[in-house]
Backbone as XML, in Angstrom:
<?xml version="1.0"?>
<chain id="A" units="angstrom">
  <residue number="1" name="UNK">
    <atom name="N" x="88.887" y="111.125" z="103.275"/>
    <atom name="CA" x="88.830" y="109.886" z="102.366"/>
    <atom name="C" x="89.574" y="110.241" z="100.957"/>
  </residue>
  <residue number="2" name="UNK">
    <atom name="N" x="90.192" y="109.367" z="100.319"/>
    <atom name="CA" x="90.682" y="109.675" z="98.931"/>
    <atom name="C" x="89.748" y="109.170" z="97.917"/>
  </residue>
  <residue number="3" name="UNK">
    <atom name="N" x="89.634" y="109.850" z="96.759"/>
    <atom name="CA" x="89.062" y="109.253" z="95.613"/>
    <atom name="C" x="89.868" y="109.530" z="94.531"/>
  </residue>
  <residue number="4" name="UNK">
    <atom name="N" x="89.759" y="108.484" z="93.453"/>
    <atom name="CA" x="90.548" y="108.702" z="92.207"/>
    <atom name="C" x="89.783" y="109.634" z="91.328"/>
  </residue>
  <residue number="5" name="UNK">
    <atom name="N" x="90.419" y="110.596" z="90.832"/>
    <atom name="CA" x="89.923" y="111.602" z="89.792"/>
    <atom name="C" x="90.174" y="111.102" z="88.404"/>
  </residue>
  <residue number="6" name="UNK">
    <atom name="N" x="91.256" y="110.761" z="88.227"/>
    <atom name="CA" x="91.808" y="110.191" z="87.043"/>
    <atom name="C" x="93.099" y="109.679" z="87.001"/>
  </residue>
  <residue number="7" name="UNK">
    <atom name="N" x="93.584" y="108.931" z="85.776"/>
    <atom name="CA" x="94.794" y="108.353" z="85.607"/>
    <atom name="C" x="95.255" y="108.436" z="84.227"/>
  </residue>
  <residue number="8" name="UNK">
    <atom name="N" x="96.447" y="108.699" z="84.045"/>
    <atom name="CA" x="97.101" y="108.764" z="82.656"/>
    <atom name="C" x="98.436" y="107.986" z="82.587"/>
  </residue>
  <residue number="9" name="UNK">
    <atom name="N" x="98.801" y="107.320" z="81.707"/>
    <atom name="CA" x="100.049" y="106.717" z="81.587"/>
    <atom name="C" x="101.057" y="107.452" z="80.639"/>
  </residue>
  <residue number="10" name="UNK">
    <atom name="N" x="102.119" y="107.813" z="81.037"/>
    <atom name="CA" x="103.154" y="108.418" z="80.183"/>
    <atom name="C" x="104.517" y="107.867" z="80.454"/>
  </residue>
  <residue number="11" name="UNK">
    <atom name="N" x="105.158" y="107.504" z="79.349"/>
    <atom name="CA" x="106.549" y="106.909" z="79.359"/>
    <atom name="C" x="106.735" y="105.935" z="80.437"/>
  </residue>
  <residue number="12" name="UNK">
    <atom name="N" x="105.789" y="104.908" z="80.611"/>
    <atom name="CA" x="105.893" y="103.885" z="81.522"/>
    <atom name="C" x="105.436" y="104.196" z="82.970"/>
  </residue>
  <residue number="13" name="UNK">
    <atom name="N" x="105.326" y="105.525" z="83.323"/>
    <atom name="CA" x="104.645" y="106.016" z="84.479"/>
    <atom name="C" x="103.034" y="106.211" z="84.511"/>
  </residue>
  <residue number="14" name="UNK">
    <atom name="N" x="102.557" y="105.957" z="85.566"/>
    <atom name="CA" x="101.097" y="106.048" z="85.576"/>
    <atom name="C" x="100.808" y="107.138" z="86.694"/>
  </residue>
  <residue number="15" name="UNK">
    <atom name="N" x="100.113" y="108.251" z="86.334"/>
    <atom name="CA" x="99.802" y="109.380" z="87.279"/>
    <atom name="C" x="98.420" y="109.269" z="87.663"/>
  </residue>
  <residue number="16" name="UNK">
    <atom name="N" x="98.174" y="109.377" z="88.865"/>
    <atom name="CA" x="96.853" y="109.147" z="89.406"/>
    <atom name="C" x="96.590" y="110.442" z="90.416"/>
  </residue>
  <residue number="17" name="UNK">
    <atom name="N" x="95.689" y="110.987" z="90.157"/>
    <atom name="CA" x="95.116" y="112.238" z="91.074"/>
    <atom name="C" x="94.110" y="111.731" z="92.088"/>
  </residue>
  <residue number="18" name="UNK">
    <atom name="N" x="94.394" y="112.298" z="93.299"/>
    <atom name="CA" x="93.359" y="111.906" z="94.257"/>
    <atom name="C" x="92.925" y="113.147" z="95.038"/>
  </residue>
  <residue number="19" name="UNK">
    <atom name="N" x="91.673" y="113.162" z="95.506"/>
    <atom name="CA" x="91.249" y="114.292" z="96.333"/>
    <atom name="C" x="90.773" y="113.835" z="97.605"/>
  </residue>
  <residue number="20" name="UNK">
    <atom name="N" x="91.269" y="114.524" z="98.636"/>
    <atom name="CA" x="90.935" y="114.179" z="100.068"/>
    <atom name="C" x="90.088" y="115.060" z="100.586"/>
  </residue>
  <residue number="21" name="UNK">
    <atom name="N" x="88.847" y="114.663" z="101.107"/>
    <atom name="CA" x="87.890" y="115.486" z="101.628"/>
    <atom name="C" x="87.451" y="115.009" z="102.974"/>
  </residue>
  <residue number="22" name="UNK">
    <atom name="N" x="86.958" y="116.056" z="103.628"/>
    <atom name="CA" x="86.393" y="115.823" z="104.893"/>
    <atom name="C" x="85.154" y="114.962" z="104.934"/>
  </residue>
  <residue number="23" name="UNK">
    <atom name="N" x="85.128" y="113.829" z="105.644"/>
    <atom name="CA" x="83.910" y="112.873" z="105.427"/>
    <atom name="C" x="82.813" y="113.297" z="105.872"/>
  </residue>
  <residue number="24" name="UNK">
    <atom name="N" x="82.766" y="114.298" z="106.909"/>
    <atom name="CA" x="81.437" y="114.910" z="107.336"/>
    <atom name="C" x="80.857" y="115.994" z="106.500"/>
  </residue>
  <residue number="25" name="UNK">
    <atom name="N" x="81.867" y="116.842" z="106.061"/>
    <atom name="CA" x="81.447" y="118.041" z="105.283"/>
    <atom name="C" x="81.502" y="118.061" z="103.781"/>
  </residue>
  <residue number="26" name="UNK">
    <atom name="N" x="82.406" y="117.116" z="103.271"/>
    <atom name="CA" x="82.571" y="116.934" z="101.803"/>
    <atom name="C" x="83.692" y="118.097" z="101.241"/>
  </residue>
  <residue number="27" name="UNK">
    <atom name="N" x="84.077" y="118.833" z="102.191"/>
    <atom name="CA" x="84.893" y="119.906" z="101.797"/>
    <atom name="C" x="86.354" y="119.402" z="101.600"/>
  </residue>
  <residue number="28" name="UNK">
    <atom name="N" x="87.111" y="119.925" z="100.686"/>
    <atom name="CA" x="88.680" y="119.451" z="100.418"/>
    <atom name="C" x="89.316" y="119.841" z="101.563"/>
  </residue>
  <residue number="29" name="UNK">
    <atom name="N" x="90.302" y="118.933" z="101.962"/>
    <atom name="CA" x="91.259" y="119.117" z="103.093"/>
    <atom name="C" x="92.554" y="119.462" z="102.347"/>
  </residue>
  <residue number="30" name="UNK">
    <atom name="N" x="93.040" y="120.854" z="102.710"/>
    <atom name="CA" x="94.298" y="121.403" z="102.238"/>
    <atom name="C" x="95.503" y="121.184" z="103.115"/>
  </residue>
  <residue number="31" name="UNK">
    <atom name="N" x="96.528" y="121.070" z="102.534"/>
    <atom name="CA" x="97.771" y="121.129" z="103.271"/>
    <atom name="C" x="98.129" y="119.689" z="103.902"/>
  </residue>
  <residue number="32" name="UNK">
    <atom name="N" x="97.417" y="118.757" z="103.562"/>
    <atom name="CA" x="97.682" y="117.357" z="104.245"/>
    <atom name="C" x="98.552" y="116.518" z="103.449"/>
  </residue>
  <residue number="33" name="UNK">
    <atom name="N" x="99.618" y="116.094" z="104.152"/>
    <atom name="CA" x="100.552" y="115.084" z="103.593"/>
    <atom name="C" x="99.976" y="113.707" z="103.340"/>
  </residue>
  <residue number="34" name="UNK">
    <atom name="N" x="100.026" y="113.364" z="102.111"/>
    <atom name="CA" x="99.702" y="111.819" z="101.656"/>
    <atom name="C" x="100.808" y="111.099" z="101.056"/>
  </residue>
  <residue number="35" name="UNK">
    <atom name="N" x="100.780" y="109.799" z="101.207"/>
    <atom name="CA" x="101.881" y="108.927" z="100.567"/>
    <atom name="C" x="101.234" y="107.493" z="100.174"/>
  </residue>
  <residue number="36" name="UNK">
    <atom name="N" x="101.832" y="106.987" z="99.388"/>
    <atom name="CA" x="101.442" y="105.706" z="98.746"/>
    <atom name="C" x="102.130" y="104.528" z="99.063"/>
  </residue>
  <residue number="37" name="UNK">
    <atom name="N" x="101.832" y="103.353" z="99.428"/>
    <atom name="CA" x="102.685" y="102.311" z="99.597"/>
    <atom name="C" x="101.901" y="100.941" z="98.757"/>
  </residue>
  <residue number="38" name="UNK">
    <atom name="N" x="102.780" y="99.922" z="98.620"/>
    <atom name="CA" x="102.277" y="98.748" z="97.984"/>
    <atom name="C" x="101.818" y="97.688" z="99.017"/>
  </residue>
  <residue number="39" name="UNK">
    <atom name="N" x="101.825" y="97.981" z="100.224"/>
    <atom name="CA" x="101.495" y="97.045" z="101.350"/>
    <atom name="C" x="100.553" y="97.794" z="102.293"/>
  </residue>
  <residue number="40" name="UNK">
    <atom name="N" x="99.735" y="96.999" z="103.005"/>
    <atom name="CA" x="98.760" y="97.470" z="103.832"/>
    <atom name="C" x="99.604" y="97.820" z="105.258"/>
  </residue>
  <residue number="41" name="UNK">
    <atom name="N" x="100.794" y="97.493" z="105.459"/>
    <atom name="CA" x="101.405" y="97.762" z="106.669"/>
    <atom name="C" x="102.069" y="99.064" z="106.529"/>
  </residue>
  <residue number="42" name="UNK">
    <atom name="N" x="102.105" y="99.695" z="105.267"/>
    <atom name="CA" x="102.638" y="100.979" z="105.047"/>
    <atom name="C" x="104.235" y="101.137" z="104.953"/>
  </residue>
  <residue number="43" name="UNK">
    <atom name="N" x="104.935" y="99.944" z="104.614"/>
    <atom name="CA" x="106.332" y="99.870" z="104.835"/>
    <atom name="C" x="106.918" y="100.301" z="103.406"/>
  </residue>
  <residue number="44" name="UNK">
    <atom name="N" x="106.373" y="99.930" z="102.214"/>
    <atom name="CA" x="106.915" y="99.973" z="101.059"/>
    <atom name="C" x="106.527" y="101.253" z="100.324"/>
  </residue>
  <residue number="45" name="UNK">
    <atom name="N" x="107.005" y="102.447" z="100.608"/>
    <atom name="CA" x="106.458" y="103.598" z="100.081"/>
    <atom name="C" x="106.915" y="103.696" z="98.471"/>
  </residue>
  <residue number="46" name="UNK">
    <atom name="N" x="105.917" y="104.067" z="97.562"/>
    <atom name="CA" x="106.276" y="104.041" z="96.218"/>
    <atom name="C" x="106.470" y="105.393" z="95.419"/>
  </residue>
  <residue number="47" name="UNK">
    <atom name="N" x="106.045" y="106.454" z="96.192"/>
    <atom name="CA" x="106.186" y="107.777" z="95.555"/>
    <atom name="C" x="106.528" y="108.676" z="96.733"/>
  </residue>
  <residue number="48" name="UNK">
    <atom name="N" x="106.996" y="109.950" z="96.409"/>
    <atom name="CA" x="107.339" y="110.808" z="97.539"/>
    <atom name="C" x="106.097" y="111.246" z="98.191"/>
  </residue>
  <residue number="49" name="UNK">
    <atom name="N" x="106.177" y="111.699" z="99.557"/>
    <atom name="CA" x="105.205" y="112.093" z="100.167"/>
    <atom name="C" x="104.648" y="113.574" z="99.538"/>
  </residue>
  <residue number="50" name="UNK">
    <atom name="N" x="103.541" y="113.689" z="99.276"/>
    <atom name="CA" x="103.015" y="114.886" z="98.722"/>
    <atom name="C" x="101.856" y="115.564" z="99.519"/>
  </residue>
  <residue number="51" name="UNK">
    <atom name="N" x="101.595" y="116.900" z="99.195"/>
    <atom name="CA" x="100.838" y="117.804" z="100.089"/>
    <atom name="C" x="99.642" y="118.190" z="99.270"/>
  </residue>
  <residue number="52" name="UNK">
    <atom name="N" x="98.324" y="117.897" z="99.738"/>
    <atom name="CA" x="97.253" y="118.403" z="99.030"/>
    <atom name="C" x="97.179" y="119.824" z="98.721"/>
  </residue>
  <residue number="53" name="UNK">
    <atom name="N" x="96.519" y="120.289" z="97.669"/>
    <atom name="CA" x="96.604" y="121.707" z="97.053"/>
    <atom name="C" x="95.341" y="122.272" z="97.575"/>
  </residue>
  <residue number="54" name="UNK">
    <atom name="N" x="94.933" y="123.402" z="97.275"/>
    <atom name="CA" x="93.695" y="124.244" z="97.604"/>
    <atom name="C" x="92.497" y="123.399" z="97.096"/>
  </residue>
  <residue number="55" name="UNK">
    <atom name="N" x="92.408" y="122.541" z="96.303"/>
    <atom name="CA" x="91.275" y="121.585" z="96.003"/>
    <atom name="C" x="91.386" y="120.340" z="96.727"/>
  </residue>
  <residue number="56" name="UNK">
    <atom name="N" x="92.278" y="119.959" z="97.563"/>
    <atom name="CA" x="92.578" y="118.875" z="98.207"/>
    <atom name="C" x="93.175" y="117.850" z="97.334"/>
  </residue>
  <residue number="57" name="UNK">
    <atom name="N" x="93.836" y="118.084" z="96.539"/>
    <atom name="CA" x="94.209" y="117.216" z="95.399"/>
    <atom name="C" x="95.931" y="116.795" z="95.539"/>
  </residue>
  <residue number="58" name="UNK">
    <atom name="N" x="96.323" y="115.762" z="95.097"/>
    <atom name="CA" x="97.562" y="115.326" z="94.900"/>
    <atom name="C" x="97.574" y="114.468" z="93.576"/>
  </residue>
  <residue number="59" name="UNK">
    <atom name="N" x="98.670" y="114.568" z="93.050"/>
    <atom name="CA" x="99.052" y="113.613" z="91.875"/>
    <atom name="C" x="100.200" y="112.853" z="92.179"/>
  </residue>
  <residue number="60" name="UNK">
    <atom name="N" x="99.967" y="111.438" z="92.155"/>
    <atom name="CA" x="101.061" y="110.539" z="92.414"/>
    <atom name="C" x="101.475" y="110.068" z="91.131"/>
  </residue>
  <residue number="61" name="UNK">
    <atom name="N" x="102.725" y="109.636" z="90.988"/>
    <atom name="CA" x="103.441" y="109.147" z="89.902"/>
    <atom name="C" x="103.909" y="107.623" z="90.270"/>
  </residue>
  <residue number="62" name="UNK">
    <atom name="N" x="103.505" y="106.662" z="89.622"/>
    <atom name="CA" x="103.868" y="105.317" z="89.869"/>
    <atom name="C" x="104.616" y="104.655" z="88.706"/>
  </residue>
  <residue number="63" name="UNK">
    <atom name="N" x="105.515" y="103.990" z="88.881"/>
    <atom name="CA" x="106.203" y="102.973" z="87.815"/>
    <atom name="C" x="105.921" y="101.557" z="88.313"/>
  </residue>
  <residue number="64" name="UNK">
    <atom name="N" x="104.791" y="101.164" z="88.298"/>
    <atom name="CA" x="104.276" y="100.029" z="88.750"/>
    <atom name="C" x="103.262" y="99.428" z="87.603"/>
  </residue>
  <residue number="65" name="UNK">
    <atom name="N" x="103.428" y="98.077" z="87.621"/>
    <atom name="CA" x="102.364" y="97.304" z="86.560"/>
    <atom name="C" x="100.960" y="97.847" z="86.814"/>
  </residue>
  <residue number="66" name="UNK">
    <atom name="N" x="100.119" y="97.843" z="85.780"/>
    <atom name="CA" x="98.722" y="98.048" z="85.967"/>
    <atom name="C" x="98.137" y="97.017" z="86.679"/>
  </residue>
  <residue number="67" name="UNK">
    <atom name="N" x="97.200" y="97.568" z="87.666"/>
    <atom name="CA" x="96.597" y="96.426" z="88.308"/>
    <atom name="C" x="97.250" y="96.223" z="89.782"/>
  </residue>
  <residue number="68" name="UNK">
    <atom name="N" x="98.280" y="96.860" z="89.985"/>
    <atom name="CA" x="99.091" y="96.780" z="91.350"/>
    <atom name="C" x="98.282" y="97.494" z="92.293"/>
  </residue>
  <residue number="69" name="UNK">
    <atom name="N" x="98.033" y="96.751" z="93.485"/>
    <atom name="CA" x="97.108" y="97.463" z="94.458"/>
    <atom name="C" x="98.228" y="98.579" z="95.247"/>
  </residue>
  <residue number="70" name="UNK">
    <atom name="N" x="97.622" y="99.659" z="95.643"/>
    <atom name="CA" x="98.330" y="100.629" z="96.252"/>
    <atom name="C" x="97.349" y="101.141" z="97.418"/>
  </residue>
  <residue number="71" name="UNK">
    <atom name="N" x="98.092" y="101.667" z="98.499"/>
    <atom name="CA" x="97.328" y="102.046" z="99.685"/>
    <atom name="C" x="97.807" y="103.391" z="99.864"/>
  </residue>
  <residue number="72" name="UNK">
    <atom name="N" x="96.738" y="104.341" z="100.182"/>
    <atom name="CA" x="96.902" y="105.730" z="100.324"/>
    <atom name="C" x="96.789" y="106.016" z="101.972"/>
  </residue>
  <residue number="73" name="UNK">
    <atom name="N" x="97.787" y="106.828" z="102.387"/>
    <atom name="CA" x="97.890" y="107.109" z="103.755"/>
    <atom name="C" x="97.853" y="108.570" z="103.879"/>
  </residue>
  <residue number="74" name="UNK">
    <atom name="N" x="97.412" y="109.149" z="105.031"/>
    <atom name="CA" x="97.355" y="110.561" z="105.216"/>
    <atom name="C" x="97.797" y="110.952" z="106.807"/>
  </residue>
  <residue number="75" name="UNK">
    <atom name="N" x="98.295" y="111.987" z="106.992"/>
    <atom name="CA" x="98.763" y="112.412" z="108.298"/>
    <atom name="C" x="97.636" y="112.548" z="109.348"/>
  </residue>
  <residue number="76" name="UNK">
    <atom name="N" x="96.377" y="112.626" z="108.832"/>
    <atom name="CA" x="95.195" y="112.750" z="109.723"/>
    <atom name="C" x="94.663" y="111.533" z="110.127"/>
  </residue>
  <residue number="77" name="UNK">
    <atom name="N" x="95.066" y="110.312" z="109.523"/>
    <atom name="CA" x="94.464" y="109.034" z="110.000"/>
    <atom name="C" x="94.761" y="108.809" z="111.461"/>
  </residue>
  <residue number="78" name="UNK">
    <atom name="N" x="93.897" y="108.138" z="111.914"/>
    <atom name="CA" x="93.957" y="107.475" z="113.377"/>
    <atom name="C" x="94.779" y="106.324" z="113.214"/>
  </residue>
  <residue number="79" name="UNK">
    <atom name="N" x="95.245" y="105.865" z="114.290"/>
    <atom name="CA" x="96.011" y="104.528" z="114.315"/>
    <atom name="C" x="95.237" y="103.379" z="113.760"/>
  </residue>
  <residue number="80" name="UNK">
    <atom name="N" x="94.024" y="103.422" z="114.183"/>
    <atom name="CA" x="93.069" y="102.254" z="113.888"/>
    <atom name="C" x="92.555" y="102.385" z="112.425"/>
  </residue>
  <residue number="81" name="UNK">
    <atom name="N" x="92.651" y="103.438" z="111.796"/>
    <atom name="CA" x="92.256" y="103.689" z="110.409"/>
    <atom name="C" x="92.932" y="102.728" z="109.402"/>
  </residue>
  <residue number="82" name="UNK">
    <atom name="N" x="92.248" y="102.252" z="108.471"/>
    <atom name="CA" x="92.773" y="101.683" z="107.367"/>
    <atom name="C" x="93.086" y="102.483" z="106.152"/>
  </residue>
  <residue number="83" name="UNK">
    <atom name="N" x="94.189" y="102.262" z="105.560"/>
    <atom name="CA" x="94.514" y="103.201" z="104.218"/>
    <atom name="C" x="93.440" y="102.884" z="103.109"/>
  </residue>
  <residue number="84" name="UNK">
    <atom name="N" x="93.192" y="103.922" z="102.334"/>
    <atom name="CA" x="92.464" y="103.740" z="101.109"/>
    <atom name="C" x="93.285" y="102.739" z="100.149"/>
  </residue>
  <residue number="85" name="UNK">
    <atom name="N" x="92.469" y="101.825" z="99.795"/>
    <atom name="CA" x="93.002" y="100.910" z="98.825"/>
    <atom name="C" x="92.593" y="101.182" z="97.263"/>
  </residue>
  <residue number="86" name="UNK">
    <atom name="N" x="93.534" y="101.292" z="96.405"/>
    <atom name="CA" x="93.400" y="101.604" z="95.072"/>
    <atom name="C" x="94.039" y="100.731" z="94.227"/>
  </residue>
  <residue number="87" name="UNK">
    <atom name="N" x="94.036" y="100.862" z="92.821"/>
    <atom name="CA" x="95.006" y="100.052" z="91.911"/>
    <atom name="C" x="95.633" y="101.128" z="91.013"/>
  </residue>
  <residue number="88" name="UNK">
    <atom name="N" x="96.891" y="100.662" z="90.647"/>
    <atom name="CA" x="97.524" y="101.674" z="89.591"/>
    <atom name="C" x="96.825" y="101.275" z="88.305"/>
  </residue>
</chain>
């Protein structure tokens, strides 16, 4: 599951850091690829695919208006899993 840690805006870009943890243990998931889209179907990717660090974190950089819904996907998701919905 992804959780927002913080967000800052610099020169029109908003940076958001997410932590991916194991739902059953709460431990960070390291080396997992994550990507963000503006649609629930996952077709409009809005930042490069990033890989979680040793703390299970990635920082996305968005050039989108505040309040834009974004959907966070990861390589471990089952086909029936929904992406995590957040906002820029």
